[in-house]
N, C-alpha and C positions, 0 to 999 in steps of 0.2 A: 919689579914694579909694585907689587907690597910692599917691601924694604924701601924703596925711595920715598914712596907714601909716606912708610911711615916714620924714616927720618926729618921728609919734611915737614909733618907736624907736633914733629920732637922739637924742630926749628923754630916751632912758631911760638910753639909755647915756652920757646928759652933765646931770646933775644942777643944771650951774648956770644952766644954759638953761631952765626950768620958764616963766621970763618971757613968753618967747616963743612955749611951748609951751601954754599957759592963751590968749594971745591966737590963735594957731589956732582953738582949740576954737569959742574966741563965733564966731570967725567961722564955723564947719561949721553950731553950732547957731544960724545966723541965716538961712539960707540954708535951710537945711531949714523953719526955722519957718515962711517966706515961699512955698515953695511948696505943702505945709498949706494953707495961708489963699489962697490965687490957685486952690486945686482947689476946697477948702469955696465957696467964691463963685462958682464953676461952676455948680456942684452946685445952687445955691439957688437962682441964676436960672434954669436948665432947669426946676428942682421949681415952679417962682412961675410961666413963662408956657406949661407944660404944656397947661391948657386953653382957650389962644388957636391951639395950633400943632395944624394942617391929621395926621388922621389918615394914618402913615404907612401905604402899600402896599404891599403884595410883592407883587411878580412874580415870576412862571414863566415859563419857555421851553417852548412845547410843543412834544412830541417828536411826530416824522411818524413811522411807517413807512416803513421803508426798506428798497427788496426787497432779496435777499439776491445776492448777486454771487457765481458759480460763482470757485471758485480757478483760476487761470491754471493751475498746474499738473494740476490733476486735469481743466479740461479738455482740453488738451493730447495729455493721456495717454489721452480718449476719443475724440478723435477719431482720434488716430494708431491704437486696440484696431477704429475702425471704417472708416481704409483699411486696415488689413492683412485683418478680416475681406469687404472686395470684392475684393480680390486674388485671398484664396484662393478664394471665391466663382468669380471669372471664371478662373481657372485651372482650377478645376476644371470648369466647363462645354467648355473647351479642351479638357481632356484627354477630357472623355466626349466630343466632337465626333471628333475623334482616331480615337480606341475603333472608333465607328460607321462611321467610315469605313475602318475596318478589315477590319471585319466586309465590308461590301457586298463592299470590294473580292475578301477573300476568296471569296466566293459568286457572282462572277461567271463563270466560265469554265465552270459545273460544270451551265450548262441546266438550271439552278431546283433540283440538287439529284442529276438522273440520272447524269449522265456525274462525279459527285463522290469521289475515291479515297480508300480507306482515311485516308491523309496529310492529305488534301483533310478532312475530317470530322474529323479528330482536333483541325486548326491550326483549326475554322470553332466545333469544340464551345469551344473555350478563347475565340475572341475574344468567341463570344455570353456563354460567364461572366463574362467582365470586365465587359460593356457590362450587363449582370441585378445586376451586384454598383454601382452606379450609380444603382440605382429598389428595392436590397433594403427589404422592407418598409413598404411606403408601400401604403395602398388605390389601388386599380382608381380613377378616374376617370373613368364614364361617359359623360358630358358632351364628355370627350378620345375616348375611344374611339367615340363616332359617329361612322359615317362611313365611308368607301370604302378598302380597303386593295389593294393589289395582290404578288402573293406571289412573292419575292425566290430562298427556298429552303426545302426543306425533306428531311427523310429521313424523314417518314411513309409506312408501305409503300404505303397505298389510293392514295395520292397519284402517290407509284413509280410504277403501275405503269398508271393511264389518261399522265403521261409517255411508259412505252415503247411505249406501243399506239402511241400518239399520232405516238412518231419509228420505229416498223417498220411499221405497219397503210401498204399506201399509200390505202387508201381513207381514210384520218382522220388528222386538223391538229389539233392540242391547242395552241390558242394560251394568250391569257392567263387566270393565274386570280383572284379576284377573292376577297376576304371584307368583306361589307355588313354592318357596326355600323348599329341601330337602334333607339338609347337614348337619346338626347338628353332630357333634364328626370326621368330614370327614377331612381329610386334601388336598386335588386335585381332590377331585371329586363330583359329587354329578347328580340329577333330577329335573327339575323344565318340573312348566307344570303350560301353559296359559289357564285360563281358562274364558269361553266369556260366561256372562248369558243372554237368548233372552227366545224373547216369537214368537207367532201367535196369534193377537186379536180372543178373541170367541171364541179361540182352546183349547189354554193352560196359563197357567196362567202366570200374571204380573208379572212383574220381574223376578221372578223362573220357567218358563215355564220350561227351556230347559237348557241345559249344552252340551258347542262347546270344546273340551277338546284338546289341543296340548300336547302331552309328548315328554319328547328332557334329554335327559342323556349330562352330561356336563363336560368337565377336566380345568382345572385351567392353562394356559400354560404360562402367566407370574402373576408377581405382580398383576393385575390391569383387564388380559383378560380370558375369556373363552372358551372355545369351543363349539357350541350344537351339537349334531347328536339327529336328531330328527328320531321319531321313530312308533307314530301313531298318528290316530286323533282319536276320536268322540264322538258321540251322543248320549248321555244317561241323566241321570234324569230329566225326563219327566214328566212332571204336568199337566195333561190337566185341565180345565175352568171346573169351573160348569156348562155352560151353557151344553159342551163337555159331561160329565159328567150325566146329569139328560139325554140328548137324546142316550147316549146309552145306559144307565141301568136304567128306570125312577123311581123317588121314589113313582108314585101310585100303578104302577104295581108289581105285585111279581118279582122281581129280577131274571132269569133264572143261571144255572148255563154258560152257555154261557154270557149272558152279561158279570157275575164275571173275563170270563178268559179274554174275550176284554180286562177289564180295566186293570187284574193283571199285562196284555200285556206288555199295553200301560206305563203302570207304572217301568216293569223291563226292556224297551226295552234297550237296549247301541249296535249300530252301532259302531265296529271300522275297520278302514281301516289303514293300515301297510304301513308303507311309509321306512321303511328298510325289508331289504331280503339278503339273501346269495347270489342273483345273484347281486344286485347291492347298489354301498353304496347310505348313507343312504346321502338326503342331512342335511346342515350344516351350521353353519354359526358362524365368532366369534362378541362375545360382549364383550365391553367395558364398567366396571363397575368403574363411572367416582368421586362418591361416594357415599357414606353407612354411617350410622350412625343408632342407635335406630330407626327413625321415618320418614327417607329420604334415599330413591333409587335412584340415576341417571346411566342412559343407553347408551350408546352411543352403536345402528349396525355400524362395523366397512364395510368401502366399501359404505358408502356413502345410510345407509340404516337409520337414522331418528336418534334421541334421545328418551329418554322415563322420563319422570315423574314418579315414585314412592310414595305412602304412607304409611307409614304401617298398615296394617288392621288383624281385628279379626279372626283368625283361621276359619276354617267349613270342612264339609269334601265333595270330591266328585273333 
């Protein structure tokens, strides 16, 4: 077409070549007419053969659902966040164990608080508050509380008086002090027994001569507070020394029935003094459990009754 247009322009500029331009126009018209004829012939042939052609079938590609693939960048960020959280938790646990160790080291040379100086008590209080901060606001777990706990330190005046008596009186020795909680499977109540092992030199066995048992019921009154209602004070599990046993029932002489009865009576002796009766209300008090995990228990007697540091101990009878 560009060639034709250029030729036409050339013929317009040169009138003497009109014969050549007419011949070019005739050739262009003939070519266009031939192309139109061929197209019409093809259309007529398709129209005449349409009834004999098979129907045209259209196929569509079935789309199957594809699981959404996470964004690689999002997966990387999520993994990094989980790793950071795990590292933070691990560091917090390590810091907690270090603070617990510092607390136990601070109370080691105080004889359960009896010989603690003012400066020592101040340092112990700071260490105790630090450990308490790791468990603040969490409700008490009675299943975790259930078991036997050994006293490591206290500032409670009533317990310090008992320790002082065992330290000054020649006829009394105070050994280990425990708290036994019986509350497994409970949700709001249980029993606590304060166990004091004591002895009388040369009359009772050392460390396990006898047991002073103070029993109380408790009920949970808030997330961390339990209310104690004391029920009974008892002296039991008396184990006389070998010297006293030899005096009451000599091994050389034949042991009479009376000697054996005396030994059996002493071993099975149990003195019970109830502190609760229908006529009077039981003595009690509020006890705040400030920290608890699988191997440490911290408590505070509400109303200025002192603080307590316990560690998990092996269970025993009595």
